[in-house]
ROGUMI-795871 format. One record per residue (C-alpha): residue number from 1; residue in three letters; x, y, z. Coordinates in steps of 0.1 Angstrom, whole numbers, m for minus. Example, Ala and Ser with C-alpha at 12.3 -4.5 7.8 and 13.67 -1.06 7.14 Angstrom:
1 Ala 123 m45 78
2 Ser 137 m11 71
! end
This chain:
1 Met 1 m1 0
2 Ala 27 24 8
3 Lys 44 17 m26
4 Glu 11 24 m43
5 Gly 7 58 m24
6 Asn 42 68 m34
7 Glu 34 60 m69
8 Ile 3 80 m68
9 Arg 20 110 m52
10 Lys 47 107 m79
11 Thr 22 105 m106
12 Leu 4 137 m91
13 Leu 36 156 m88
14 Ser 44 149 m123
15 Ser 12 158 m135
16 Thr 12 189 m114
17 Gly 46 199 m128
18 Leu 36 194 m162
19 Leu 5 218 m157
20 Val 26 243 m140
21 Val 51 241 m169
22 Phe 22 244 m193
23 Phe 8 276 m174
24 Ile 43 291 m173
25 Leu 47 288 m210
26 Ile 12 303 m216
27 Leu 21 331 m193
28 Val 56 337 m209
29 Asn 39 338 m244
30 Val 14 364 m231
31 Ile 42 388 m216
32 Val 64 385 m246
33 Ser 34 393 m267
34 Tyr 30 426 m248
35 Ala 66 434 m247
36 Asn 78 450 m278
37 Ile 111 432 m284
38 Arg 128 437 m319
39 Trp 160 423 m331
40 Asp 171 430 m368
41 Ala 196 403 m377
42 Thr 198 414 m413
43 Glu 232 422 m426
44 Asp 223 458 m438
45 His 196 463 m409
46 Ile 170 467 m435
47 Tyr 142 465 m410
48 Ser 156 491 m387
49 Leu 153 529 m389
50 Ser 181 551 m390
51 Gly 190 576 m365
52 Gly 181 605 m386
53 Thr 145 591 m390
54 Lys 142 584 m353
55 His 151 621 m346
56 Ile 126 635 m369
57 Leu 98 612 m355
58 Ser 107 623 m320
59 Gly 103 658 m329
60 Leu 68 656 m347
61 Ser 47 685 m338
62 Gln 14 671 m355
63 Pro 3 634 m356
64 Val 6 617 m388
65 Asp m17 591 m404
66 Ile m2 568 m429
67 Gln m27 551 m452
68 Phe m15 522 m471
69 Tyr m35 514 m502
70 Tyr m29 478 m514
71 Asn m51 451 m531
72 Arg m42 425 m508
73 Ser m75 405 m517
74 Asn m66 403 m554
75 Arg m50 369 m565
76 Asn m36 382 m596
77 Ile m11 404 m579
78 Pro 25 397 m592
79 Asp 45 380 m565
80 Glu 73 408 m565
81 Ile 46 433 m556
82 Lys 30 409 m531
83 Leu 62 403 m513
84 Tyr 73 439 m512
85 Ala 39 451 m498
86 Thr 44 426 m470
87 Arg 79 441 m463
88 Val 65 478 m466
89 Arg 39 469 m440
90 Glu 63 455 m417
91 Phe 87 483 m421
92 Leu 58 509 m415
93 Ser 51 491 m381
94 Glu 89 504 m372
95 Tyr 75 539 m378
96 Glu 46 535 m354
97 His 67 520 m327
98 Ala 95 548 m330
99 Ala 70 576 m332
100 Lys 53 565 m297
101 Gly 18 571 m308
102 Lys 21 602 m332
103 Val 22 579 m363
104 Lys m6 557 m371
105 Val m8 532 m398
106 Gln m39 521 m416
107 Val m41 496 m444
108 Phe m69 497 m470
109 Asp m80 471 m497
110 Pro m92 494 m526
111 Lys m114 466 m542
112 Pro m132 475 m576
113 Asp m159 502 m572
114 Ser m154 504 m534
115 Asp m151 535 m513
116 Glu m114 526 m507
117 Glu m107 526 m544
118 Glu m124 560 m546
119 Trp m103 574 m519
120 Ala m71 562 m536
121 Gln m81 580 m568
122 Lys m91 610 m550
123 Tyr m56 613 m534
124 Gly m41 607 m568
125 Leu m24 572 m563
126 Arg m13 555 m593
127 Ala m26 520 m603
128 Ile m9 497 m625
129 Gln m28 472 m647
130 Thr m20 436 m649
131 Pro m23 415 m680
132 Thr m57 402 m667
133 Gly m69 436 m666
134 Asp m70 442 m629
135 Lys m59 475 m614
136 Ile m33 471 m587
137 Tyr m28 497 m561
138 Cys 4 500 m538
139 Gly 8 535 m525
140 Leu 9 556 m492
141 Val m10 587 m484
142 Phe 4 608 m454
143 Leu m21 630 m435
144 Ala m13 656 m409
145 Ala m39 684 m399
146 Asp m47 700 m433
147 Gln m16 688 m451
148 Val m16 658 m475
149 Gly 14 640 m490
150 Lys 17 608 m511
151 Ile 39 582 m527
152 Glu 19 572 m558
153 Phe 32 540 m563
154 Leu 58 519 m542
155 Asp 83 505 m569
156 Pro 100 474 m557
157 Gly 129 484 m579
158 Lys 136 514 m556
159 Glu 134 497 m523
160 Glu 167 512 m513
161 Leu 150 546 m511
162 Leu 121 534 m491
163 Glu 130 549 m457
164 Tyr 142 582 m473
165 Asp 108 585 m493
166 Ile 87 577 m461
167 Thr 107 601 m439
168 Arg 108 628 m463
169 Ala 70 627 m468
170 Ile 65 629 m430
171 His 91 657 m427
172 Arg 74 677 m454
173 Leu 40 675 m436
174 Gln 57 692 m406
175 Asn 72 720 m428
176 Ser 46 732 m454
177 Lys 62 766 m460
178 Lys 79 769 m494
179 Lys 117 768 m491
180 Val 139 797 m507
181 Ile 168 790 m531
182 Gly 191 819 m540
183 Val 210 817 m573
184 Ile 243 833 m580
185 Ser 250 827 m618
186 Gly 276 838 m643
187 Leu 253 824 m670
188 Pro 220 839 m681
189 Val 198 811 m665
190 Phe 171 838 m657
191 Gly 171 846 m695
192 Asn 185 877 m710
193 Pro 172 896 m739
194 Ala 206 912 m748
195 Tyr 219 877 m755
196 Ala 188 869 m777
197 Arg 196 902 m798
198 Met 232 887 m802
199 Gly 217 858 m819
200 Gln 220 832 m794
201 Pro 191 808 m801
202 Gly 168 805 m770
203 Ala 192 825 m748
204 Gly 167 851 m739
205 Ala 144 826 m724
206 Glu 146 814 m687
207 Trp 166 780 m684
208 Leu 143 749 m679
209 Phe 157 740 m645
210 Ile 148 774 m632
211 Thr 112 770 m644
212 Glu 112 735 m628
213 Leu 125 746 m596
214 Lys 99 773 m593
215 Lys 73 748 m591
216 Thr 85 734 m557
217 Tyr 107 764 m544
218 Glu 107 802 m542
219 Val 137 808 m565
220 Lys 155 844 m561
221 Glu 184 858 m582
222 Ile 212 873 m564
223 Pro 231 896 m587
224 Leu 269 894 m593
225 Ser 272 927 m581
226 Ser 260 920 m545
227 Ala 282 925 m517
228 Ala 260 904 m492
229 Ile 235 875 m494
230 Asp 202 891 m480
231 Pro 175 880 m473
232 Val 192 847 m464
233 Pro 178 817 m486
234 Asp 175 781 m473
235 Leu 198 769 m501
236 Leu 224 787 m523
237 Leu 231 777 m558
238 Val 264 791 m573
239 Ile 266 785 m611
240 His 297 792 m632
241 Pro 313 817 m607
242 Lys 335 836 m632
243 Asn 355 865 m618
244 Leu 335 868 m587
245 Ser 342 898 m565
246 Lys 359 891 m532
247 Lys 330 906 m514
248 Leu 306 880 m529
249 Gln 330 851 m522
250 Tyr 332 863 m486
251 Ala 294 864 m484
252 Ile 293 829 m498
253 Asp 319 819 m472
254 Gln 299 835 m443
255 Tyr 266 818 m456
256 Val 282 783 m455
257 Leu 296 789 m422
258 Ser 264 799 m407
259 Gly 253 762 m410
260 Arg 236 764 m443
261 Asn 240 741 m473
262 Ala 251 750 m510
263 Ile 255 735 m545
264 Val 283 749 m567
265 Phe 288 743 m604
266 Val 323 752 m616
267 Asp 337 746 m651
268 Pro 370 743 m667
269 Phe 356 748 m701
270 Cys 321 763 m702
271 Val 306 759 m738
272 Ser 275 777 m726
273 Asp 293 810 m717
274 Ala 278 833 m744
275 Asn 306 858 m735
276 Arg 335 834 m742
277 Gln 362 847 m765
278 Ser 384 821 m782
279 Phe 415 841 m782
280 Met 415 845 m746
281 Gly 414 808 m739
282 Pro 384 786 m727
283 Pro 360 803 m703
284 Ser 365 787 m669
285 Ser 353 792 m634
286 Ser 364 782 m599
287 Leu 363 792 m562
288 Ala 399 784 m553
289 Ser 401 801 m520
290 Leu 367 786 m507
291 Phe 376 752 m521
292 Lys 410 754 m501
293 Ala 390 760 m470
294 Trp 365 733 m477
295 Gly 394 707 m482
296 Ile 390 702 m519
297 Ser 411 711 m550
298 Phe 399 718 m586
299 Asp 421 724 m615
300 Ser 403 748 m638
301 Thr 427 744 m666
302 Lys 421 707 m672
303 Val 390 686 m682
304 Val 384 651 m679
305 Ala 387 627 m709
306 Asp 369 594 m703
307 Tyr 370 567 m730
308 Asp 350 543 m709
309 Gln 321 567 m710
310 Ser 324 586 m742
311 Thr 295 601 m763
312 Pro 289 600 m799
313 Val 292 636 m814
314 Arg 293 649 m850
315 Thr 325 662 m861
316 Arg 332 693 m883
317 Asp 335 672 m915
318 Asn 300 656 m906
319 Arg 313 622 m891
320 Val 301 607 m861
321 Glu 329 599 m836
322 Arg 329 591 m797
323 Ser 341 620 m777
324 Pro 358 613 m743
325 Val 353 648 m731
326 Met 317 645 m736
327 Ile 311 621 m708
328 Ser 280 601 m704
329 Ala 280 588 m668
330 Arg 264 555 m662
331 Asn 259 525 m640
332 Glu 290 522 m616
333 Ala 297 559 m623
334 Phe 270 568 m597
335 Asn 273 565 m558
336 Ser 244 541 m551
337 Gly 249 548 m514
338 Asn 238 584 m515
339 Val 201 593 m520
340 Val 212 621 m545
341 Thr 226 595 m571
342 Ala 211 564 m561
343 Gly 183 562 m586
344 Leu 202 578 m615
345 Glu 209 561 m646
346 Asn 225 585 m671
347 Met 240 620 m668
348 Leu 260 641 m695
349 Phe 289 661 m684
350 Pro 302 683 m713
351 Leu 339 691 m708
352 Ala 338 688 m669
353 Gly 368 691 m644
354 Ala 379 667 m617
355 Leu 376 673 m580
356 Lys 401 660 m553
357 Lys 401 658 m516
358 Ala 431 678 m502
359 Lys 458 656 m485
360 Asp 455 676 m452
361 Ser 417 678 m453
362 Ala 399 667 m420
363 Phe 365 670 m436
364 Glu 343 643 m452
365 Phe 344 640 m490
366 Glu 319 617 m505
367 Pro 322 612 m543
368 Leu 289 613 m561
369 Val 298 607 m597
370 Arg 332 593 m610
371 Ser 348 586 m642
372 Gly 355 552 m658
373 Glu 390 535 m652
374 Asn 401 545 m687
375 Ala 403 583 m680
376 Ala 429 611 m679
377 Leu 431 648 m674
378 Ile 441 669 m705
379 Ala 446 708 m709
380 Ala 413 724 m714
381 Phe 425 746 m744
382 Lys 435 713 m762
383 Ala 401 698 m756
384 Gly 385 723 m781
385 Met 410 713 m809
386 Gly 394 681 m821
387 Leu 394 643 m812
388 Asp 429 637 m828
389 Val 445 661 m803
390 Ile 428 646 m775
391 Lys 439 611 m784
392 Arg 475 624 m786
393 Glu 474 640 m752
394 Phe 456 610 m735
395 Ile 477 592 m707
396 Pro 455 574 m684
397 Glu 455 583 m649
398 Lys 460 554 m622
399 Glu 428 561 m604
400 Arg 391 571 m611
401 Leu 385 608 m613
402 Tyr 356 625 m594
403 Leu 333 646 m614
404 Cys 312 658 m585
405 Gly 310 651 m547
406 Arg 296 663 m514
407 Ile 319 678 m486
408 Ser 306 681 m450
409 Gly 322 693 m418
410 Lys 326 722 m396
411 Phe 345 745 m420
412 Lys 368 774 m413
413 Thr 366 806 m430
414 Ala 387 812 m462
415 Phe 391 848 m450
416 Pro 411 846 m416
417 Gln 424 880 m420
418 Gly 389 895 m418
419 Pro 365 907 m445
420 Pro 382 917 m479
421 Ala 386 952 m490
422 Asp 366 966 m518
423 Glu 377 965 m555
424 Lys 396 998 m552
425 Gly 415 983 m522
426 Lys 398 1004 m496
427 Asp 386 988 m465
428 Ala 349 997 m464
429 Thr 340 972 m439
430 Lys 322 984 m408
431 Lys 336 973 m373
432 Gly 305 954 m367
433 Asp 311 932 m398
434 Arg 347 922 m384
435 Lys 332 916 m350
436 Asn 304 895 m364
437 Gln 327 875 m388
438 Ile 321 837 m384
439 Lys 357 821 m380
440 Glu 344 786 m379
441 Ala 312 767 m382
442 Lys 293 757 m351
443 Lys 277 729 m369
444 Ala 283 706 m398
445 Cys 279 723 m433
446 Asn 271 705 m465
447 Val 282 716 m499
448 Ile 278 697 m532
449 Val 304 706 m557
450 Val 301 698 m594
451 Gly 330 701 m619
452 Asp 307 712 m647
453 Ala 281 739 m653
454 Asp 270 731 m688
455 Leu 250 700 m677
456 Leu 223 726 m666
457 Ala 219 740 m703
458 Asp 187 729 m719
459 Arg 204 714 m749
460 Phe 223 689 m727
461 Tyr 194 672 m711
462 Val 162 682 m730
463 Gln 148 684 m766
464 Gln 121 709 m772
465 Gly 97 712 m802
466 Gln 65 728 m810
467 Phe 33 711 m818
468 Leu 2 729 m824
469 Gly 16 761 m809
470 Val 26 743 m777
471 Thr 63 738 m766
472 Ile 68 701 m759
473 Ser 99 691 m739
474 Lys 114 657 m737
475 Val 140 650 m712
476 Phe 165 623 m723
477 Asn 189 621 m692
478 Asp 191 625 m654
479 Asn 208 659 m652
480 Leu 177 676 m641
481 Asn 169 647 m618
482 Phe 205 653 m601
483 Leu 198 689 m594
484 Ala 163 682 m581
485 Asn 176 654 m558
486 Ser 204 676 m545
487 Cys 179 706 m538
488 Glu 154 683 m522
489 Thr 180 667 m500
490 Leu 200 700 m489
491 Thr 168 719 m482
492 Gly 156 692 m458
493 Ser 170 688 m424
494 Asn 203 675 m413
495 Asp 188 643 m405
496 Leu 173 639 m440
497 Ile 207 646 m454
498 Ala 225 620 m433
499 Leu 200 592 m446
500 Arg 216 568 m468
501 Thr 199 541 m492
502 Arg 188 510 m475
503 Gly 204 476 m484
504 Arg 184 453 m505
505 Phe 158 428 m491
506 Glu 167 404 m518
507 Arg 200 389 m512
508 Pro 219 376 m542
509 Phe 236 343 m543
510 Glu 271 357 m543
511 Val 289 323 m546
512 Val 267 316 m579
513 Leu 276 350 m591
514 Ala 313 345 m586
515 Leu 310 312 m606
516 Gln 293 329 m634
517 Arg 319 356 m635
518 Lys 347 331 m636
519 Ala 329 312 m664
520 Gln 323 345 m682
521 Glu 361 354 m680
522 Arg 368 321 m695
523 Trp 341 324 m722
524 Leu 355 358 m732
525 Ser 392 345 m734
526 Lys 379 318 m756
527 Glu 360 343 m778
528 Lys 389 364 m781
529 Glu 410 334 m792
530 Leu 386 327 m818
531 Thr 383 363 m832
532 Lys 420 366 m833
533 Glu 424 332 m851
534 Ala 396 344 m877
535 Glu 412 375 m882
536 Glu 446 357 m889
537 Thr 430 332 m912
538 Asn 413 361 m932
539 Arg 446 380 m935
540 Lys 462 349 m950
541 Leu 433 344 m973
542 Arg 437 380 m985
543 Glu 474 376 m989
544 Leu 469 345 m1011
545 Gly 442 364 m1031
546 Thr 467 393 m1039
547 Gln 492 366 m1053
548 Lys 469 355 m1081
549 Asp 465 372 m1114
550 Ala 432 390 m1125
551 Ser 420 357 m1144
552 Gln 421 337 m1112
553 Lys 404 362 m1089
554 Leu 370 341 m1089
555 Ile 390 308 m1084
556 Ile 398 292 m1049
557 Ser 434 280 m1049
558 Pro 444 249 m1033
559 Glu 462 271 m1007
560 Gln 429 289 m999
561 Glu 411 257 m995
562 Lys 438 246 m971
563 Glu 434 276 m949
564 Ile 397 275 m951
565 Ala 396 240 m939
566 Lys 421 246 m912
567 Phe 400 276 m900
568 Arg 368 254 m898
569 Glu 388 229 m878
570 Gln 398 255 m853
571 Lys 363 270 m851
572 Ala 349 237 m843
573 Arg 375 230 m817
574 Ile 370 264 m800
575 Asn 331 260 m802
576 His 335 227 m785
577 Glu 356 241 m758
578 Leu 330 271 m753
579 Lys 302 244 m747
580 Glu 326 225 m723
581 Val 329 259 m704
582 Arg 291 263 m702
583 Lys 286 227 m692
584 Asn 313 230 m664
585 Leu 296 261 m652
586 Arg 263 244 m650
587 Ala 278 213 m633
588 Asp 295 236 m605
589 Ile 262 253 m598
590 Glu 244 220 m597
591 Ala 271 205 m575
592 Leu 267 236 m552
593 Gly 229 233 m551
594 Asn 230 196 m545
595 Thr 255 203 m515
596 Leu 232 229 m500
597 Lys 202 205 m505
598 Ala 221 178 m487
599 Ile 229 202 m458
600 Asn 193 213 m455
601 Ile 176 178 m458
602 Phe 202 155 m442
603 Leu 229 173 m423
604 Met 208 198 m401
605 Pro 181 171 m390
606 Leu 210 148 m384
607 Cys 228 175 m360
608 Val 192 180 m342
609 Ala 188 142 m338
610 Ile 226 139 m324
611 Ala 220 169 m301
612 Gly 187 153 m289
613 Leu 205 119 m282
614 Leu 233 135 m265
615 Phe 209 155 m243
616 Ala 190 122 m234
617 Phe 221 104 m227
618 Ile 233 130 m203
619 Arg 199 132 m187
620 Gln 198 94 m183
621 Arg 231 94 m167
622 Arg 220 119 m142
623 Ile 191 98 m132
624 Val 211 68 m129
625 Lys 237 87 m104
626 Lys 207 98 m83
! end
């Protein structure tokens, strides 16, 4: 009986223990569900907000409602959009969490003929149409008080800019007042009737980029004769600063040191300068003293020649040749880690100069656009002498050249001796001006410097024509987008400027890509070998043809037949080797895939089983010892 009682007590204790463990697990799950524990284990922290975004969210003055319109009930949604929409919704939850109640996210399903679809259309969201005829919405609407913002369509191809686009939209709702851009220009960007009378086509009209900026900003011209920048704009554009007075250079210096941002376009050979005189050399511009204070250098006597990114041009004798000084920047030329250049595909730089970071500079220099590997600096005056002269002068540099970049830091003044004297050498500066001079910036300043000013001229990025009396403009590259991105970034807060593009959600299989690159190199070498041997055979056939007289021109000689047969054998052999390269590539990739399958199917379960058996063995030994 005693033994039976002990057995009953053991059974009750075991059952009670199991129940206690069960309730503890339930309690832990409930507690964890309420606890907001987050851990981003991805390599690029793609599910985490940056510090700049968190700082903007912490300072929201008005609550923001984010409405996510997405046809989640539609079964015909492409998988790419479906997966991306899921990631967007998960990412938006980070905004809710970081804003601590000031950001609220709502998800709407705009089914056909529903109120949600009517709202999406009212807010101006863009729908894409599937092959089945369905309309798919995947956009965001931002509401704060009486302000409305939107992202018309969330493009999966621009996922790196997702955080920047969302944060920028939220930031704009808190700052509805138009920003002011001041423009100092040595070119007639605001239009000049005098140039039109000189026969310059279209020179009397306002340049297109000014017209486009006025749609978003308040744009004010600052005359070259100015000695001060007043009233102070939110952003300063300096374009082709040729022969600027010391007073105006000092005003630019003090403007930047006050903590504001600027975009500077200098040029070693400005073909858009209507006042240029060929006998005086190419019209160039620079801000040498300011550049030195900002920790960069720019040689205004040399232009970049880039054979990797050359552009077809028509020569004087009506032939089309590729010009290395007309640089068409593409692909790897752009800094994909900066929001200004991340989405750009093609820019045209006509006769641009190169920027360099000074050796003793303590400031950050971030390249935005760079040349190809086969690039060099040549004298600016020789760049206008024709392609033959450029070819003779071309000596490749050992490194890539930077066509534009962003400099940031707490700069020091370029005028340590005080404000400059006037043009007559007299010191007309008031004592108050000397006393109020900013010697060093108190907070980080940001300046984007571009080694070309011609890229802003209409003819280098837009084609214009007349249709039924209306001017039709067709933009053919990203020159205007570069300026728009730069202005948008630098007129925002420093938190927006600090944002970088996010890592991609889709991770490439780097081992497979490496195998493909290796096979491609072998393929190209075989292809070059075939081409070389074909050229050699054709050369021998031509030589044999020249040895025959006129009566035998149409007759194939035995020597020619022998060379042709030899070439065919070589071609068949090399084609067979190319097939072997492709076959070996597939074999390597398949072997890698089989290895991964074996690891996932057999090795991992085996490891878990071994761990379980080891745990059971240790537990059994402990029980035996007791």
